[in-house]
N, C-alpha and C positions, 0 to 999 in steps of 0.2 A: 325116314332116316332121322336119327337123333343127332342134332348138331348144336353147337353152342351158338348163342345169338351173336351175330357179327355186325349188326347195324350200329351206327354211331348213336349216341344218346340224344333223344329229343327231350331237352330239359322242360320245355313248355308242357309236353304231354305228361311227363312224370309229375310235375308240380300241380297239374290240374286235378290230380287224384287227392280228394279231401282226406281220405284215410292215410295216405302217405305223408301228408303234411303233419298230421298229428303224430304219426309214427316217428318221423324225423325229429320232431320237437322232444318226444319222449326220450329218444336215444341221447340227444344233446344234453338235456337236463340231467338225466340219470348218470351219464359219464362224467359230467362236471362234478357231481357229488362224489361218485366213486373214485375219481382221480384225486380229489382232495383227501378222501379217506385213505387211499392206498399210500400216497406220498406222506401224508401226515402221520399215519400209524407206523409206517416203516421208519420214519425219522425218529419218532418218539421211542420206539423199541431200540434203535441203534444208539440213541443218546443215553438211554437209561441203562443199557447192558454192555455197550461197546463190543457186541458180539455179532458176527455175520451169521452164526448158527441160529441165534435167537431170531434174526430177521428171516432166515430161511424157514423157520418153524411157522412164521406167519403165512408164508406162501404155501407151505405144506398143509396147514390147517384149512385154508380157503379152498385148497384143491382136493383134499381127502374125500369129501362127499361125492365127488365125481366118479369114484370107483363103484359106487352102489346106486346112487340116485338115478342116473340116466337110464338104467334098465327099466325102471318103472316110468320115469319121465318120458322116455321116447314113445311108449305106448299111449300115455295120457295125451301127449302132444298130437298124436295121430287120431285121437278119438274125441277130444274135447275141443270146444271153441278156444282157439289160441289167444284170442283177445282177453277173455275172462281169466284164463290161466295166467297171463302176463300181469293183469291187474292184481290178482291174488298174491303172486310172488313179490310184486313191488311193495304192497302193503305190509306183508310179513317182514320183509327185510328192513323196511323203514322203521317199524316198531322196535326191532332188535337194535338198530343203530341208535335210536333215540334213548333207549334204556341205557346204553353204554355212555351216551353223552350226559345223561343225568348223573350217573355214578361219577364221572369225571368232574362234573360241576360241583358235586358235593365233596370232592377232594379224596375220594376213596378208591381211585382207580389203581388197579394192579395189572401187570402184564397178562395174567390169566384172564382178566375180564376182556381184554382186547382179543385174545385167542378165542374165547367163547363167542364173542360177537362175530368174529371172522368165520367161525365154524357155521354159525346160523346163516349168515349172508352167503357163504359158500354153498350151503345146501340149496338155497333158493337159486343161486346163479348156475348151479349144475344143470338145472332144467331151463332156466330163463333164457340163456343165450341160444340154445338149440331151438327153443320155442320162437324167439323173435326172428331167427334166421329162416325158419319155416313160414312165419307169418308174412314175411316180405313177398313170398310167392302168391299170397292171396290179395294183395293190395295194389299191385302194379300190373300193367299189361306184360305179356311174355317178352315182347320186343324190347322192354326197358329193364330187364333183369340186371344187366351190367350197370346201367345208370343208377338203379335202385341200390345196388351194393356199394357203388361209389359214393352215393349220397349218404347212405347210412354210415359208411366209414368216415366221411367228412364230418358228419354230425358228431360221431363218437370222438374223433380226434380233436374237433373244435372244442368240445367240452373238456377234453384232457388238456388242450392248450391253455384254456382259461384257468383250469385248475393249477397247472404248472406255473402260470404267470402269477397267480394270487396266493398260492398256498403258503409261500414263505411269509408274506405279509400277515395273513390270517393266523398262521401258527405263532408268529412272534408276538401278536397282539391279543389273540383270543385263546391261544393254547389248544390242546387236543380236544377239549370240550367243545369249543367253537367249531372246530373242523367237523366233529361228529354230528353236531346239531345241524349244520348246513347239509351234510350228506343225508341225514335222516329225512329232512324236509323235502329234498329233491326226489326221493322215492315216491312221495305222495303226489307231487306234481306229475311225475312220469305215469303213475297209475291213472290219474285223471285224463291225461292225453290218450292213453291206450283205450280207456273207456269211451272217449268221444270219437274214436277212430271210425266207428261204424255202429249200426244199431242192429238189434236182433241177434239170434243165435245162429252161428254158421259152423257147420261140421266139416272138418277136413276130409271126411269119408263120403261126402255127398256125391260128387261127380267122379266116381272111380273110372268110368269109361273115358271121360275127357278131363284128365287131371289138372289142366291149367286154365279151365274156364272159371270165371267168377261164379261163386256158389251162393245159394240161399240156404235156408234151414233144411236140415234133414227131416225125413218123415218121422223118425223117432222123436226128434226134438220138438217138431210141430205138434205131434200128438201129446207130448208131455206138457207143452204150454197150454193146449186146449183143456187138458184134464186137471191142470193146476199142479202137476208134478214138477220137480226140479229137472230142467232139461240136461244139465251137466251129469246128474246121476243117471238119468234115463239113457243118455248117450254112452257114458263111460262104462257103466255097469260095475259090478264088484266081483265077478267071477275070476278066479285065478286061472281057470282054463282059457278064458278069453285072452288074458295077458300073455300066457304062455304061447298060445297059437299065434298071436300077433308078433311076438318076439321071434318065434321060429320062422315066420313068413319074412320078417325083415332080414334075418341072417341069410336066408336062402336067396333073397334078392341081391344082397351084397356079394355073395359068392359068385353070382352069375355076371357081375359087372366089373371087369378088370379096370376100366377107366375110372369108374367111381371110386374104387379102392385106391388107385394110385393118387387121384386128386385128394382124397380124404386123408391118406397117410401123410402126404406132403404137408397138408394144412395142419394136421395134428402136430407134426414135428415143429412147424413154424410157430404155432401158438404156444406150445409147451416151452420152447426156447425163449420166446418173447417174454412170457410171464416169469419164468424162473430166472431169466437174466437180470431181473430187477434186484436180485440178491447181491450180485457183484457190482451193479451200478450204484447202489446205495454205498457200498464200501469204497467204490472209486471216488464218489463225491466227498466222503468223509475222510478217508485215509490217504488218498493220493492228491486230490485237488484241494482239499481243505476248504471247501466252498460253503459249508453249512447248508441249512435247509433251503435257503434261497437259491444256492447254486444247484442243488438237486432238482428243485423246481425248474430252473433254467434249462437243465439237461433234458428234463421231461418235455418242456415246451419245444425244444429243438426237435425232438422225436415227433411231436404232434404236427409241427409246421411241415415237416417232410411228408408225413402221412396224408395231410390235407392236400398238398401239392400232388402227391402220387395218386390220390383218388380222383382229382379233377383231370389230370392228364390221362390216366389209364382209361377213363370213361370214353375218351375220344379216339383211342387207338383202334385200328382194325384188328380182327382176330389173328390175321397172319403175322402181325407184328407183336401182339400180346404173347403168343406162345413161345417164341424164342426168348423174349424178355423174361418170361416166367422162370425159365431155367437160369438165365443170366443173373437175375436178382438174388436167387438162392446162393449162387456162387459168390456174388458180391457180399452177401451177409457172412459167408464163411471166411472170406479173406479179410473183411473189415474187422471182424472180432479178433483176429490175430493182432491187428494193429492197435486196438483200443487201449491196452494197458501202457503203451508207449507214448500216448498223447497226454501230456501232463499239464495242459492249460485248459481252462474252462471253455473258452470259445471253440477250441479245436474239438473238445469232447462233445459239445452241443452240435457242431456241424456234422460230426460222425453219426451222432444219434439221429440227426435229420435225414441223413442218407439211409440209415436203417429203417426209419419210419416210411420213407418213400418206397423202399424195397418191400417192406411188409404190406403196404397198401396195394401195390401192384400184384404181389403174389396172392393176397387174400381175395381181391376182387376177381382175378382170373379163376381161382378155384371155386368160389361161391357162385359166380354167375354161370360157370360151366355145369356145376352140380344142379342148379335150378333148371337148366335147359335139358338135363338128362333125366333126373330123378322125378318120378310121378309124385304128385302132391301128397297122396296118402301114404307114401313111404318116407317123406322128407324128415319127419320128426325122428323116426327110428334111425335113419341114415345119419343125421346130425348127432344124435345121441351116441351112436356107435363110435364115431370119430372123436367125440368128446371124451369117451372113456379111454381111448388110446392116448389122447393128449394128456389126460389126467395121470395115467400111469407114467408117462414120460416126464411130466412136470414134477411129480412127487420125487422120482429118482433124481432128476436134475436139480431140484431145489435143495435137497439135502446134500448132494454131492458138491454143488457149487459153494454152499456155505461152509462145508467141511474143508474143501480144498483151499478156499480163500483164507480160512483161519489157520489151517495146518501148514500150508505151503506159501502160496502167494495169490494175490488177486489175478495176476496174469495167468496162472494155471486154470482158474475158473473160466476166464475168457477163452482160453484154448479149447476147453471142453465144449463150450458153446459153438466154437468154430467147427468142431468135429460133428456136432449135431446138424449144423447147417450144411455140411458137406453131404451128410446122409439125405437131407431134404433135396439137395441138388440132384442126386441120383434118382430119387423118386419122382421129382418134377420132370426129369428127362423122359421117364417112361410115360407119365401122364401126357406130356406134350406130344410124344410120338403117337399115342393112341388117339388123341384128339385130332391130330393133323390128318389122320387117315380118312376122315369124313364118311366112313362106311360102317361106323359102329352101330350095331343093331342089338338091343337088349333081347335076351332070350327068356322065355317064360313069362314075360310081362309085356305083351304087345301094346298095351295102352301107353307105354313110355315112349313109343316111336312117334316122332313128329312127322305128320303126313304133309305131302306137297313137294 
């Protein structure tokens, strides 16, 4: 029977995994830079244009590749060594950001340069986050999936917390060029950490019969290494028929898994709302709170503190408590966003964002750890990519709508739309919680997904 992992987290067991320590460091460093980039670029665009629509275009541009790239990315994630893929994506994005930093340093930066940089980094991110979510499955014991997700979220949000704390200082003293330089360098540090995470070539498709065992190299990759061929090419292949067959197999799997769909849709709504919501949060800091870039960073730091607390607390909760809270936090997000535009002082706004960060952490950890306990390893890349596409579609629609509503009507209207989205997530979370609570979920068509014992 497939069940979510219910044991409390053994932190010592988790941190004994050398690969996971490098993985955590990579996430922390990467998100410190990305947090600096997102806050700094958002504020630069808002200051230069005084337009929420212009800010929304930044979110749209970073999201747009997610409509196309994950179709190929999901197949690559399930066929290539996920560590090598992560390193390649980090290096590519780092070069794009450093190029923008150089243009800014020379004094020739225009808004379209930032949009172009964001498009390139967004293309990489459209594969990267599905890839790292799947990679977690390979570097920790199955009993520690919840702790691994909690730790990764803590690492991500700790990086965002430091970014929110220092971005105002760096922006005021180094300008946008300094912000981009720091972000570009963090990609290279992250790539190094991923490279050091383990050695050798590891295929996600190796132990298809036992999807959660630690794996070694595949026969294909091993033969390629002996013969001097490139193992990535030998493993991934170039046949369109292979990719089409893999995609068809992935869609068939999702159609047969109602609990996976419910969890994924809820998480997609959550992530789309979180990312697109920054459009109106920037406007809130600028037009309502009049707090400047440092105030905006303070608000983001409040979110990160809440998320870190949520990650640590959620990791210690039993499953029977997590499931009701999973639904409750979605409802809390819906109600909270109705109240946001009426909180007109900085500390209150930061406290509310801290609550939202806590709610997002709990919801994300429950969803991801449950998916890792249910979805076989060789389907995880396509599963994550499918939900990334759903999140992308919602995020594009929400980003433009929020920017237009905030500029055409009021900031409050934008927050009310976010509340409506979270209400939809509450309904989807209720269905996922009910399915998970039955304990008798049995995947059809893929008996290898069933946990024995």
